[in-house]
C-alpha positions as CSV (number, residue, x, y, z in Angstrom):
1,M,92.5,124.3,106.7
2,D,91.5,124.7,110.3
3,I,89.3,122.6,112.6
4,V,86.7,125.3,113.1
5,A,86.5,125.7,109.1
6,M,86.3,122.0,108.6
7,L,83.5,121.7,111.2
8,E,81.5,124.7,109.9
9,G,81.8,123.0,106.5
10,L,80.3,119.9,107.7
11,H,77.7,121.6,109.4
12,A,76.6,123.5,106.3
13,H,76.2,120.2,104.1
14,P,73.2,118.6,103.9
15,I,74.3,114.9,104.3
16,L,77.5,115.3,106.4
17,R,76.0,117.6,109.1
18,D,74.9,114.9,111.2
19,I,77.9,112.9,111.4
20,S,79.5,112.7,114.9
21,L,83.0,114.0,116.1
22,N,83.9,110.3,116.6
23,T,83.2,109.7,112.9
24,V,85.2,112.8,111.8
25,I,88.1,111.5,113.9
26,Q,88.0,108.0,112.5
27,Y,87.8,109.6,109.0
28,A,91.0,111.3,109.5
29,R,92.7,108.2,111.2
30,L,91.7,106.1,108.0
31,I,93.0,108.8,105.3
32,F,96.3,109.0,107.3
33,H,96.7,105.3,106.8
34,L,95.5,105.4,103.3
35,K,97.6,108.6,102.2
36,G,100.0,106.9,100.1
37,D,97.1,104.7,98.2
38,I,95.4,108.1,97.7
39,L,98.6,110.1,96.3
40,L,99.4,107.1,93.9
41,P,97.3,107.8,91.0
42,Q,97.4,111.6,91.4
43,P,99.5,113.4,88.6
44,F,102.9,114.6,89.9
45,E,102.1,118.3,90.0
46,Q,99.0,117.7,92.2
47,S,100.8,115.3,94.6
48,Q,101.3,118.0,97.1
49,I,99.4,117.3,100.4
50,S,98.2,121.0,101.0
51,E,95.1,120.4,98.7
52,P,92.5,117.5,98.6
53,P,93.3,115.2,95.5
54,E,91.1,115.7,92.5
55,I,91.3,112.0,92.0
56,L,90.1,109.5,94.6
57,P,90.5,105.9,93.5
58,P,87.1,104.2,93.5
59,S,88.5,101.3,95.7
60,I,89.5,103.8,98.4
61,A,86.1,105.9,98.1
62,G,84.1,102.7,98.2
63,F,86.0,101.4,101.5
64,L,85.7,104.9,103.1
65,A,82.0,105.0,102.2
66,A,81.3,101.6,103.4
67,T,83.4,102.2,106.8
68,M,82.0,105.5,107.4
69,D,78.4,104.8,106.2
70,I,78.4,107.5,104.0
71,P,77.4,108.0,100.5
72,T,80.2,107.4,98.0
73,T,79.4,110.8,96.4
74,H,80.2,112.6,99.6
75,I,83.3,110.9,100.4
């Protein structure tokens, strides 16, 4: 996914449309550091990083929601 498509997707989302570019960058940096913890519970066949994971550990979702001030359902 390219950056333009990602930003267009955020703009179209009713909750995430108001987050700043700094918040998007912070999210990307956090995800980079948490990548191993996110990939750990994934089934082996879905452990490729080209697609978003189907399973996000609740502890990771809660941490990102609290850190980014975004509802957990939108993480």
